[in-house]
Structure formats: C-alpha cells, structure tokens
PDB file of N, CA, C and O in Angstrom:
ATOM      1  N   UNK A   1    -164.975  35.160   8.603  1.00  0.00           N
ATOM      2  CA  UNK A   1    -166.028  36.070   8.972  1.00  0.00           C
ATOM      3  C   UNK A   1    -167.324  35.280   9.136  1.00  0.00           C
ATOM      4  O   UNK A   1    -167.665  34.456   8.288  1.00  0.00           O
ATOM      5  N   UNK A   2    -168.024  35.528  10.198  1.00  0.00           N
ATOM      6  CA  UNK A   2    -169.253  34.791  10.450  1.00  0.00           C
ATOM      7  C   UNK A   2    -170.422  35.431   9.712  1.00  0.00           C
ATOM      8  O   UNK A   2    -170.393  36.603   9.339  1.00  0.00           O
ATOM      9  N   UNK A   3    -171.431  34.628   9.522  1.00  0.00           N
ATOM     10  CA  UNK A   3    -172.626  35.064   8.811  1.00  0.00           C
ATOM     11  C   UNK A   3    -173.429  36.039   9.659  1.00  0.00           C
ATOM     12  O   UNK A   3    -173.279  36.088  10.880  1.00  0.00           O
ATOM     13  N   UNK A   4    -174.274  36.805   9.006  1.00  0.00           N
ATOM     14  CA  UNK A   4    -175.147  37.756   9.693  1.00  0.00           C
ATOM     15  C   UNK A   4    -176.216  37.024  10.505  1.00  0.00           C
ATOM     16  O   UNK A   4    -176.730  37.562  11.485  1.00  0.00           O
ATOM     17  N   UNK A   5    -176.550  35.794  10.095  1.00  0.00           N
ATOM     18  CA  UNK A   5    -177.584  35.008  10.761  1.00  0.00           C
ATOM     19  C   UNK A   5    -176.991  33.741  11.361  1.00  0.00           C
ATOM     20  O   UNK A   5    -175.958  33.251  10.905  1.00  0.00           O
ATOM     21  N   UNK A   6    -177.654  33.215  12.386  1.00  0.00           N
ATOM     22  CA  UNK A   6    -177.231  31.945  12.969  1.00  0.00           C
ATOM     23  C   UNK A   6    -177.416  30.831  11.947  1.00  0.00           C
ATOM     24  O   UNK A   6    -178.372  30.837  11.173  1.00  0.00           O
ATOM     25  N   UNK A   7    -176.503  29.887  11.954  1.00  0.00           N
ATOM     26  CA  UNK A   7    -176.591  28.733  11.057  1.00  0.00           C
ATOM     27  C   UNK A   7    -177.636  27.760  11.593  1.00  0.00           C
ATOM     28  O   UNK A   7    -178.034  27.868  12.753  1.00  0.00           O
ATOM     29  N   UNK A   8    -178.090  26.803  10.763  1.00  0.00           N
ATOM     30  CA  UNK A   8    -179.019  25.783  11.263  1.00  0.00           C
ATOM     31  C   UNK A   8    -178.455  25.004  12.456  1.00  0.00           C
ATOM     32  O   UNK A   8    -179.199  24.658  13.373  1.00  0.00           O
ATOM     33  N   UNK A   9    -177.153  24.728  12.450  1.00  0.00           N
ATOM     34  CA  UNK A   9    -176.537  24.026  13.578  1.00  0.00           C
ATOM     35  C   UNK A   9    -176.575  24.883  14.841  1.00  0.00           C
ATOM     36  O   UNK A   9    -176.804  24.368  15.936  1.00  0.00           O
ATOM     37  N   UNK A  10    -176.354  26.175  14.693  1.00  0.00           N
ATOM     38  CA  UNK A  10    -176.405  27.073  15.846  1.00  0.00           C
ATOM     39  C   UNK A  10    -177.829  27.196  16.386  1.00  0.00           C
ATOM     40  O   UNK A  10    -178.031  27.290  17.596  1.00  0.00           O
ATOM     41  N   UNK A  11    -178.814  27.194  15.488  1.00  0.00           N
ATOM     42  CA  UNK A  11    -180.212  27.208  15.930  1.00  0.00           C
ATOM     43  C   UNK A  11    -180.550  25.933  16.690  1.00  0.00           C
ATOM     44  O   UNK A  11    -181.275  25.971  17.685  1.00  0.00           O
ATOM     45  N   UNK A  12    -180.028  24.815  16.226  1.00  0.00           N
ATOM     46  CA  UNK A  12    -180.243  23.543  16.918  1.00  0.00           C
ATOM     47  C   UNK A  12    -179.620  23.593  18.308  1.00  0.00           C
ATOM     48  O   UNK A  12    -180.223  23.137  19.280  1.00  0.00           O
ATOM     49  N   UNK A  13    -178.423  24.141  18.403  1.00  0.00           N
ATOM     50  CA  UNK A  13    -177.761  24.258  19.703  1.00  0.00           C
ATOM     51  C   UNK A  13    -178.542  25.194  20.633  1.00  0.00           C
ATOM     52  O   UNK A  13    -178.661  24.928  21.829  1.00  0.00           O
ATOM     53  N   UNK A  14    -179.065  26.278  20.084  1.00  0.00           N
ATOM     54  CA  UNK A  14    -179.828  27.242  20.888  1.00  0.00           C
ATOM     55  C   UNK A  14    -181.142  26.656  21.382  1.00  0.00           C
ATOM     56  O   UNK A  14    -181.473  26.771  22.562  1.00  0.00           O
ATOM     57  N   UNK A  15    -181.887  26.031  20.486  1.00  0.00           N
ATOM     58  CA  UNK A  15    -183.244  25.598  20.811  1.00  0.00           C
ATOM     59  C   UNK A  15    -183.324  24.183  21.371  1.00  0.00           C
ATOM     60  O   UNK A  15    -184.255  23.855  22.108  1.00  0.00           O
ATOM     61  N   UNK A  16    -182.358  23.353  21.026  1.00  0.00           N
ATOM     62  CA  UNK A  16    -182.420  21.955  21.431  1.00  0.00           C
ATOM     63  C   UNK A  16    -183.237  21.106  20.476  1.00  0.00           C
ATOM     64  O   UNK A  16    -183.423  19.913  20.716  1.00  0.00           O
ATOM     65  N   UNK A  17    -183.727  21.695  19.401  1.00  0.00           N
ATOM     66  CA  UNK A  17    -184.514  20.974  18.395  1.00  0.00           C
ATOM     67  C   UNK A  17    -183.748  20.902  17.089  1.00  0.00           C
ATOM     68  O   UNK A  17    -183.025  21.833  16.733  1.00  0.00           O
ATOM     69  N   UNK A  18    -183.905  19.792  16.374  1.00  0.00           N
ATOM     70  CA  UNK A  18    -183.219  19.620  15.098  1.00  0.00           C
ATOM     71  C   UNK A  18    -184.065  20.076  13.919  1.00  0.00           C
ATOM     72  O   UNK A  18    -183.526  20.467  12.884  1.00  0.00           O
ATOM     73  N   UNK A  19    -185.369  20.031  14.064  1.00  0.00           N
ATOM     74  CA  UNK A  19    -186.253  20.363  12.940  1.00  0.00           C
ATOM     75  C   UNK A  19    -186.744  21.804  13.034  1.00  0.00           C
ATOM     76  O   UNK A  19    -186.839  22.383  14.116  1.00  0.00           O
ATOM     77  N   UNK A  20    -187.047  22.357  11.878  1.00  0.00           N
ATOM     78  CA  UNK A  20    -187.506  23.731  11.775  1.00  0.00           C
ATOM     79  C   UNK A  20    -188.739  23.989  12.632  1.00  0.00           C
ATOM     80  O   UNK A  20    -188.848  25.036  13.270  1.00  0.00           O
ATOM     81  N   UNK A  21    -189.663  23.040  12.646  1.00  0.00           N
ATOM     82  CA  UNK A  21    -190.886  23.198  13.428  1.00  0.00           C
ATOM     83  C   UNK A  21    -190.556  23.412  14.908  1.00  0.00           C
ATOM     84  O   UNK A  21    -191.186  24.237  15.569  1.00  0.00           O
ATOM     85  N   UNK A  22    -189.580  22.680  15.424  1.00  0.00           N
ATOM     86  CA  UNK A  22    -189.143  22.848  16.806  1.00  0.00           C
ATOM     87  C   UNK A  22    -188.471  24.184  17.040  1.00  0.00           C
ATOM     88  O   UNK A  22    -188.683  24.827  18.068  1.00  0.00           O
ATOM     89  N   UNK A  23    -187.651  24.603  16.070  1.00  0.00           N
ATOM     90  CA  UNK A  23    -187.001  25.910  16.177  1.00  0.00           C
ATOM     91  C   UNK A  23    -188.059  27.008  16.297  1.00  0.00           C
ATOM     92  O   UNK A  23    -187.981  27.870  17.173  1.00  0.00           O
ATOM     93  N   UNK A  24    -189.045  26.960  15.404  1.00  0.00           N
ATOM     94  CA  UNK A  24    -190.080  27.989  15.397  1.00  0.00           C
ATOM     95  C   UNK A  24    -190.874  27.996  16.697  1.00  0.00           C
ATOM     96  O   UNK A  24    -191.171  29.055  17.249  1.00  0.00           O
ATOM     97  N   UNK A  25    -191.212  26.815  17.176  1.00  0.00           N
ATOM     98  CA  UNK A  25    -191.971  26.729  18.425  1.00  0.00           C
ATOM     99  C   UNK A  25    -191.176  27.323  19.580  1.00  0.00           C
ATOM    100  O   UNK A  25    -191.725  28.074  20.386  1.00  0.00           O
ATOM    101  N   UNK A  26    -189.887  26.994  19.672  1.00  0.00           N
ATOM    102  CA  UNK A  26    -189.036  27.507  20.739  1.00  0.00           C
ATOM    103  C   UNK A  26    -188.880  29.029  20.629  1.00  0.00           C
ATOM    104  O   UNK A  26    -189.020  29.742  21.623  1.00  0.00           O
ATOM    105  N   UNK A  27    -188.594  29.517  19.435  1.00  0.00           N
ATOM    106  CA  UNK A  27    -188.416  30.961  19.234  1.00  0.00           C
ATOM    107  C   UNK A  27    -189.679  31.732  19.613  1.00  0.00           C
ATOM    108  O   UNK A  27    -189.601  32.793  20.231  1.00  0.00           O
ATOM    109  N   UNK A  28    -190.830  31.201  19.245  1.00  0.00           N
ATOM    110  CA  UNK A  28    -192.092  31.847  19.610  1.00  0.00           C
ATOM    111  C   UNK A  28    -192.333  31.793  21.119  1.00  0.00           C
ATOM    112  O   UNK A  28    -192.753  32.783  21.718  1.00  0.00           O
ATOM    113  N   UNK A  29    -192.071  30.655  21.723  1.00  0.00           N
ATOM    114  CA  UNK A  29    -192.309  30.482  23.153  1.00  0.00           C
ATOM    115  C   UNK A  29    -191.483  31.461  23.980  1.00  0.00           C
ATOM    116  O   UNK A  29    -191.977  32.025  24.957  1.00  0.00           O
ATOM    117  N   UNK A  30    -190.232  31.662  23.589  1.00  0.00           N
ATOM    118  CA  UNK A  30    -189.349  32.541  24.348  1.00  0.00           C
ATOM    119  C   UNK A  30    -189.280  33.954  23.769  1.00  0.00           C
ATOM    120  O   UNK A  30    -188.450  34.766  24.179  1.00  0.00           O
ATOM    121  N   UNK A  31    -190.157  34.231  22.818  1.00  0.00           N
ATOM    122  CA  UNK A  31    -190.336  35.565  22.231  1.00  0.00           C
ATOM    123  C   UNK A  31    -189.048  36.140  21.637  1.00  0.00           C
ATOM    124  O   UNK A  31    -188.673  37.285  21.894  1.00  0.00           O
ATOM    125  N   UNK A  32    -188.401  35.320  20.852  1.00  0.00           N
ATOM    126  CA  UNK A  32    -187.219  35.760  20.130  1.00  0.00           C
ATOM    127  C   UNK A  32    -187.660  36.323  18.790  1.00  0.00           C
ATOM    128  O   UNK A  32    -188.562  35.784  18.151  1.00  0.00           O
ATOM    129  N   UNK A  33    -187.031  37.397  18.370  1.00  0.00           N
ATOM    130  CA  UNK A  33    -187.312  37.982  17.057  1.00  0.00           C
ATOM    131  C   UNK A  33    -186.606  37.157  15.986  1.00  0.00           C
ATOM    132  O   UNK A  33    -185.446  36.772  16.138  1.00  0.00           O
ATOM    133  N   UNK A  34    -187.321  36.899  14.915  1.00  0.00           N
ATOM    134  CA  UNK A  34    -186.728  36.183  13.786  1.00  0.00           C
ATOM    135  C   UNK A  34    -187.500  36.537  12.526  1.00  0.00           C
ATOM    136  O   UNK A  34    -188.611  37.064  12.584  1.00  0.00           O
ATOM    137  N   UNK A  35    -186.896  36.240  11.401  1.00  0.00           N
ATOM    138  CA  UNK A  35    -187.551  36.406  10.107  1.00  0.00           C
ATOM    139  C   UNK A  35    -187.542  35.047   9.430  1.00  0.00           C
ATOM    140  O   UNK A  35    -186.689  34.204   9.706  1.00  0.00           O
ATOM    141  N   UNK A  36    -188.493  34.851   8.551  1.00  0.00           N
ATOM    142  CA  UNK A  36    -188.537  33.596   7.800  1.00  0.00           C
ATOM    143  C   UNK A  36    -187.907  33.806   6.432  1.00  0.00           C
ATOM    144  O   UNK A  36    -188.174  34.797   5.752  1.00  0.00           O
ATOM    145  N   UNK A  37    -187.068  32.857   6.042  1.00  0.00           N
ATOM    146  CA  UNK A  37    -186.479  32.906   4.712  1.00  0.00           C
ATOM    147  C   UNK A  37    -187.528  32.470   3.686  1.00  0.00           C
ATOM    148  O   UNK A  37    -188.650  32.108   4.040  1.00  0.00           O
ATOM    149  N   UNK A  38    -187.153  32.511   2.453  1.00  0.00           N
ATOM    150  CA  UNK A  38    -188.066  32.127   1.372  1.00  0.00           C
ATOM    151  C   UNK A  38    -188.566  30.700   1.533  1.00  0.00           C
ATOM    152  O   UNK A  38    -189.710  30.394   1.199  1.00  0.00           O
ATOM    153  N   UNK A  39    -187.700  29.825   2.047  1.00  0.00           N
ATOM    154  CA  UNK A  39    -188.096  28.428   2.240  1.00  0.00           C
ATOM    155  C   UNK A  39    -188.596  28.172   3.669  1.00  0.00           C
ATOM    156  O   UNK A  39    -188.587  27.038   4.148  1.00  0.00           O
ATOM    157  N   UNK A  40    -189.031  29.249   4.338  1.00  0.00           N
ATOM    158  CA  UNK A  40    -189.674  29.206   5.661  1.00  0.00           C
ATOM    159  C   UNK A  40    -188.763  28.702   6.778  1.00  0.00           C
ATOM    160  O   UNK A  40    -189.229  28.099   7.744  1.00  0.00           O
ATOM    161  N   UNK A  41    -187.469  28.951   6.639  1.00  0.00           N
ATOM    162  CA  UNK A  41    -186.509  28.650   7.698  1.00  0.00           C
ATOM    163  C   UNK A  41    -186.349  29.903   8.562  1.00  0.00           C
ATOM    164  O   UNK A  41    -186.253  31.007   8.025  1.00  0.00           O
ATOM    165  N   UNK A  42    -186.319  29.752   9.889  1.00  0.00           N
ATOM    166  CA  UNK A  42    -186.150  30.926  10.738  1.00  0.00           C
ATOM    167  C   UNK A  42    -184.739  31.503  10.617  1.00  0.00           C
ATOM    168  O   UNK A  42    -183.757  30.765  10.547  1.00  0.00           O
ATOM    169  N   UNK A  43    -184.659  32.808  10.595  1.00  0.00           N
ATOM    170  CA  UNK A  43    -183.384  33.519  10.537  1.00  0.00           C
ATOM    171  C   UNK A  43    -183.281  34.403  11.771  1.00  0.00           C
ATOM    172  O   UNK A  43    -184.083  35.318  11.958  1.00  0.00           O
ATOM    173  N   UNK A  44    -182.292  34.125  12.608  1.00  0.00           N
ATOM    174  CA  UNK A  44    -182.053  34.919  13.805  1.00  0.00           C
ATOM    175  C   UNK A  44    -180.751  35.686  13.586  1.00  0.00           C
ATOM    176  O   UNK A  44    -179.715  35.091  13.292  1.00  0.00           O
ATOM    177  N   UNK A  45    -180.810  36.989  13.730  1.00  0.00           N
ATOM    178  CA  UNK A  45    -179.616  37.815  13.541  1.00  0.00           C
ATOM    179  C   UNK A  45    -178.593  37.501  14.622  1.00  0.00           C
ATOM    180  O   UNK A  45    -178.927  37.390  15.802  1.00  0.00           O
ATOM    181  N   UNK A  46    -177.357  37.364  14.204  1.00  0.00           N
ATOM    182  CA  UNK A  46    -176.275  37.039  15.136  1.00  0.00           C
ATOM    183  C   UNK A  46    -176.140  38.120  16.214  1.00  0.00           C
ATOM    184  O   UNK A  46    -175.915  37.796  17.380  1.00  0.00           O
ATOM    185  N   UNK A  47    -176.271  39.377  15.847  1.00  0.00           N
ATOM    186  CA  UNK A  47    -176.163  40.473  16.819  1.00  0.00           C
ATOM    187  C   UNK A  47    -177.292  40.399  17.850  1.00  0.00           C
ATOM    188  O   UNK A  47    -177.075  40.659  19.033  1.00  0.00           O
ATOM    189  N   UNK A  48    -178.495  40.045  17.398  1.00  0.00           N
ATOM    190  CA  UNK A  48    -179.632  39.896  18.305  1.00  0.00           C
ATOM    191  C   UNK A  48    -179.378  38.729  19.265  1.00  0.00           C
ATOM    192  O   UNK A  48    -179.645  38.834  20.462  1.00  0.00           O
ATOM    193  N   UNK A  49    -178.870  37.637  18.739  1.00  0.00           N
ATOM    194  CA  UNK A  49    -178.520  36.472  19.566  1.00  0.00           C
ATOM    195  C   UNK A  49    -177.523  36.873  20.655  1.00  0.00           C
ATOM    196  O   UNK A  49    -177.699  36.533  21.825  1.00  0.00           O
ATOM    197  N   UNK A  50    -176.478  37.597  20.259  1.00  0.00           N
ATOM    198  CA  UNK A  50    -175.459  38.003  21.220  1.00  0.00           C
ATOM    199  C   UNK A  50    -176.042  38.913  22.293  1.00  0.00           C
ATOM    200  O   UNK A  50    -175.684  38.806  23.466  1.00  0.00           O
ATOM    201  N   UNK A  51    -176.928  39.796  21.899  1.00  0.00           N
ATOM    202  CA  UNK A  51    -177.569  40.696  22.858  1.00  0.00           C
ATOM    203  C   UNK A  51    -178.443  39.913  23.833  1.00  0.00           C
ATOM    204  O   UNK A  51    -178.379  40.137  25.042  1.00  0.00           O
ATOM    205  N   UNK A  52    -179.255  39.000  23.314  1.00  0.00           N
ATOM    206  CA  UNK A  52    -180.151  38.218  24.175  1.00  0.00           C
ATOM    207  C   UNK A  52    -179.386  37.306  25.127  1.00  0.00           C
ATOM    208  O   UNK A  52    -179.851  37.035  26.234  1.00  0.00           O
ATOM    209  N   UNK A  53    -178.234  36.838  24.712  1.00  0.00           N
ATOM    210  CA  UNK A  53    -177.435  35.935  25.535  1.00  0.00           C
ATOM    211  C   UNK A  53    -176.498  36.697  26.470  1.00  0.00           C
ATOM    212  O   UNK A  53    -175.723  36.081  27.202  1.00  0.00           O
ATOM    213  N   UNK A  54    -176.559  38.024  26.453  1.00  0.00           N
ATOM    214  CA  UNK A  54    -175.744  38.832  27.347  1.00  0.00           C
ATOM    215  C   UNK A  54    -174.303  38.970  26.912  1.00  0.00           C
ATOM    216  O   UNK A  54    -173.439  39.321  27.716  1.00  0.00           O
ATOM    217  N   UNK A  55    -174.034  38.699  25.648  1.00  0.00           N
ATOM    218  CA  UNK A  55    -172.667  38.788  25.142  1.00  0.00           C
ATOM    219  C   UNK A  55    -172.326  40.172  24.619  1.00  0.00           C
ATOM    220  O   UNK A  55    -171.157  40.490  24.399  1.00  0.00           O
ATOM    221  N   UNK A  56    -173.345  40.994  24.420  1.00  0.00           N
ATOM    222  CA  UNK A  56    -173.141  42.342  23.907  1.00  0.00           C
ATOM    223  C   UNK A  56    -174.084  43.272  24.635  1.00  0.00           C
ATOM    224  O   UNK A  56    -175.274  42.988  24.774  1.00  0.00           O
ATOM    225  N   UNK A  57    -173.548  44.380  25.095  1.00  0.00           N
ATOM    226  CA  UNK A  57    -174.388  45.367  25.765  1.00  0.00           C
ATOM    227  C   UNK A  57    -175.296  46.045  24.760  1.00  0.00           C
ATOM    228  O   UNK A  57    -174.868  46.399  23.661  1.00  0.00           O
ATOM    229  N   UNK A  58    -176.534  46.221  25.135  1.00  0.00           N
ATOM    230  CA  UNK A  58    -177.409  46.996  24.264  1.00  0.00           C
ATOM    231  C   UNK A  58    -177.303  48.443  24.699  1.00  0.00           C
ATOM    232  O   UNK A  58    -177.521  48.773  25.865  1.00  0.00           O
ATOM    233  N   UNK A  59    -176.981  49.271  23.787  1.00  0.00           N
ATOM    234  CA  UNK A  59    -176.815  50.685  24.075  1.00  0.00           C
ATOM    235  C   UNK A  59    -176.563  51.416  22.789  1.00  0.00           C
ATOM    236  O   UNK A  59    -176.702  50.846  21.707  1.00  0.00           O
ATOM    237  N   UNK A  60    -176.197  52.665  22.890  1.00  0.00           N
ATOM    238  CA  UNK A  60    -175.971  53.427  21.662  1.00  0.00           C
ATOM    239  C   UNK A  60    -174.799  52.869  20.861  1.00  0.00           C
ATOM    240  O   UNK A  60    -173.807  52.409  21.428  1.00  0.00           O
ATOM    241  N   UNK A  61    -174.922  52.914  19.565  1.00  0.00           N
ATOM    242  CA  UNK A  61    -173.847  52.433  18.702  1.00  0.00           C
ATOM    243  C   UNK A  61    -172.674  53.411  18.750  1.00  0.00           C
ATOM    244  O   UNK A  61    -172.795  54.515  19.283  1.00  0.00           O
ATOM    245  N   UNK A  62    -171.557  53.001  18.197  1.00  0.00           N
ATOM    246  CA  UNK A  62    -170.374  53.865  18.186  1.00  0.00           C
ATOM    247  C   UNK A  62    -170.652  55.146  17.420  1.00  0.00           C
ATOM    248  O   UNK A  62    -170.176  56.213  17.809  1.00  0.00           O
ATOM    249  N   UNK A  63    -171.416  55.059  16.336  1.00  0.00           N
ATOM    250  CA  UNK A  63    -171.749  56.238  15.543  1.00  0.00           C
ATOM    251  C   UNK A  63    -172.593  57.205  16.357  1.00  0.00           C
ATOM    252  O   UNK A  63    -172.356  58.412  16.334  1.00  0.00           O
ATOM    253  N   UNK A  64    -173.576  56.680  17.075  1.00  0.00           N
ATOM    254  CA  UNK A  64    -174.416  57.533  17.913  1.00  0.00           C
ATOM    255  C   UNK A  64    -173.599  58.184  19.015  1.00  0.00           C
ATOM    256  O   UNK A  64    -173.820  59.349  19.345  1.00  0.00           O
ATOM    257  N   UNK A  65    -172.657  57.444  19.589  1.00  0.00           N
ATOM    258  CA  UNK A  65    -171.797  57.999  20.630  1.00  0.00           C
ATOM    259  C   UNK A  65    -170.929  59.119  20.076  1.00  0.00           C
ATOM    260  O   UNK A  65    -170.744  60.139  20.740  1.00  0.00           O
ATOM    261  N   UNK A  66    -170.395  58.949  18.874  1.00  0.00           N
ATOM    262  CA  UNK A  66    -169.558  59.979  18.249  1.00  0.00           C
ATOM    263  C   UNK A  66    -170.379  61.230  17.962  1.00  0.00           C
ATOM    264  O   UNK A  66    -169.899  62.343  18.178  1.00  0.00           O
ATOM    265  N   UNK A  67    -171.601  61.068  17.483  1.00  0.00           N
ATOM    266  CA  UNK A  67    -172.464  62.222  17.221  1.00  0.00           C
ATOM    267  C   UNK A  67    -172.780  62.970  18.508  1.00  0.00           C
ATOM    268  O   UNK A  67    -172.774  64.201  18.542  1.00  0.00           O
ATOM    269  N   UNK A  68    -173.053  62.216  19.560  1.00  0.00           N
ATOM    270  CA  UNK A  68    -173.373  62.828  20.847  1.00  0.00           C
ATOM    271  C   UNK A  68    -172.170  63.619  21.369  1.00  0.00           C
ATOM    272  O   UNK A  68    -172.330  64.738  21.855  1.00  0.00           O
ATOM    273  N   UNK A  69    -170.978  63.047  21.271  1.00  0.00           N
ATOM    274  CA  UNK A  69    -169.767  63.722  21.725  1.00  0.00           C
ATOM    275  C   UNK A  69    -169.519  64.992  20.919  1.00  0.00           C
ATOM    276  O   UNK A  69    -169.121  66.016  21.475  1.00  0.00           O
ATOM    277  N   UNK A  70    -169.753  64.927  19.611  1.00  0.00           N
ATOM    278  CA  UNK A  70    -169.569  66.097  18.757  1.00  0.00           C
ATOM    279  C   UNK A  70    -170.569  67.196  19.113  1.00  0.00           C
ATOM    280  O   UNK A  70    -170.228  68.378  19.067  1.00  0.00           O
ATOM    281  N   UNK A  71    -171.779  66.825  19.461  1.00  0.00           N
ATOM    282  CA  UNK A  71    -172.799  67.805  19.819  1.00  0.00           C
ATOM    283  C   UNK A  71    -172.454  68.494  21.136  1.00  0.00           C
ATOM    284  O   UNK A  71    -172.819  69.652  21.341  1.00  0.00           O
ATOM    285  N   UNK A  72    -171.759  67.798  22.028  1.00  0.00           N
ATOM    286  CA  UNK A  72    -171.395  68.382  23.311  1.00  0.00           C
ATOM    287  C   UNK A  72    -170.179  69.288  23.228  1.00  0.00           C
ATOM    288  O   UNK A  72    -169.949  70.110  24.114  1.00  0.00           O
ATOM    289  N   UNK A  73    -169.402  69.138  22.167  1.00  0.00           N
ATOM    290  CA  UNK A  73    -168.173  69.908  22.034  1.00  0.00           C
ATOM    291  C   UNK A  73    -168.501  71.375  21.755  1.00  0.00           C
ATOM    292  O   UNK A  73    -169.338  71.680  20.906  1.00  0.00           O
ATOM    293  N   UNK A  74    -167.843  72.266  22.466  1.00  0.00           N
ATOM    294  CA  UNK A  74    -168.072  73.711  22.337  1.00  0.00           C
ATOM    295  C   UNK A  74    -167.383  74.209  21.066  1.00  0.00           C
ATOM    296  O   UNK A  74    -166.228  73.867  20.815  1.00  0.00           O
ATOM    297  N   UNK A  75    -168.082  75.013  20.264  1.00  0.00           N
ATOM    298  CA  UNK A  75    -167.432  75.558  19.064  1.00  0.00           C
ATOM    299  C   UNK A  75    -166.326  76.560  19.427  1.00  0.00           C
ATOM    300  O   UNK A  75    -166.334  77.145  20.510  1.00  0.00           O
ATOM    301  N   UNK A  76    -165.393  76.742  18.514  1.00  0.00           N
ATOM    302  CA  UNK A  76    -164.278  77.681  18.714  1.00  0.00           C
ATOM    303  C   UNK A  76    -164.731  79.066  18.263  1.00  0.00           C
ATOM    304  O   UNK A  76    -164.605  79.416  17.089  1.00  0.00           O
ATOM    305  N   UNK A  77    -165.258  79.846  19.197  1.00  0.00           N
ATOM    306  CA  UNK A  77    -165.755  81.174  18.875  1.00  0.00           C
ATOM    307  C   UNK A  77    -164.612  82.172  18.630  1.00  0.00           C
ATOM    308  O   UNK A  77    -164.839  83.229  18.041  1.00  0.00           O
ATOM    309  N   UNK A  78    -163.397  81.852  19.070  1.00  0.00           N
ATOM    310  CA  UNK A  78    -162.271  82.756  18.845  1.00  0.00           C
ATOM    311  C   UNK A  78    -161.969  82.892  17.355  1.00  0.00           C
ATOM    312  O   UNK A  78    -161.375  83.885  16.936  1.00  0.00           O
ATOM    313  N   UNK A  79    -162.358  81.936  16.573  1.00  0.00           N
ATOM    314  CA  UNK A  79    -162.138  82.015  15.128  1.00  0.00           C
ATOM    315  C   UNK A  79    -162.905  83.177  14.524  1.00  0.00           C
ATOM    316  O   UNK A  79    -162.512  83.676  13.470  1.00  0.00           O
ATOM    317  N   UNK A  80    -163.981  83.626  15.149  1.00  0.00           N
ATOM    318  CA  UNK A  80    -164.752  84.750  14.641  1.00  0.00           C
ATOM    319  C   UNK A  80    -163.994  86.061  14.764  1.00  0.00           C
ATOM    320  O   UNK A  80    -164.200  86.976  13.967  1.00  0.00           O
ATOM    321  N   UNK A  81    -163.128  86.158  15.749  1.00  0.00           N
ATOM    322  CA  UNK A  81    -162.329  87.368  15.943  1.00  0.00           C
ATOM    323  C   UNK A  81    -161.274  87.534  14.863  1.00  0.00           C
ATOM    324  O   UNK A  81    -160.806  88.644  14.613  1.00  0.00           O
ATOM    325  N   UNK A  82    -160.902  86.441  14.228  1.00  0.00           N
ATOM    326  CA  UNK A  82    -159.837  86.469  13.216  1.00  0.00           C
ATOM    327  C   UNK A  82    -160.369  86.870  11.840  1.00  0.00           C
ATOM    328  O   UNK A  82    -159.584  86.997  10.901  1.00  0.00           O
ATOM    329  N   UNK A  83    -161.634  87.065  11.700  1.00  0.00           N
ATOM    330  CA  UNK A  83    -162.215  87.380  10.382  1.00  0.00           C
ATOM    331  C   UNK A  83    -162.050  88.831  10.052  1.00  0.00           C
ATOM    332  O   UNK A  83    -162.477  89.273   8.986  1.00  0.00           O
TER     333      UNK A  83
END
C-alpha cells in the first residue's frame, strides 16, 4: 500500500531538485498545493499529484454519486396503500 503523501524520491522525480529548498521553489512556482511537515519538508498528497498529472479525473466521489442516485430514485408510494 502506498503512502498518502509522495516520498522524498518521488518529489525529486517530480521537481527535478534533490534538496527541500528546490522542491519548495518548484511547488510554489507551479502553484502546487502542499503542507509542511514538522521538520519543514513539503508534503504533497498522492491523490492531488494524480489529479494534477491527469491520472485521475476530478469529479464527484463515489459516495457523492451514490447519494445523488438515491435522491433521484422515486419512492415506492404503493406501499402506502398496504397500510
């Protein structure tokens, strides 16, 4: 199972820089969202990376799709006749 965040090696591959300072400069320049860890290392969410790289469609989640489908479903009003 992969981590929730990109590894330092993956950040190096993405940015082309080996040092944290280069990672931060690149992420800021290309307006990537990231958070800083306690030791000031950038953390990029793997899902965000996949979305930005076109590997995952951005759209409603499966849960949102299920809720939407349930809202569109017509209730069974015939059950009221059986009461």
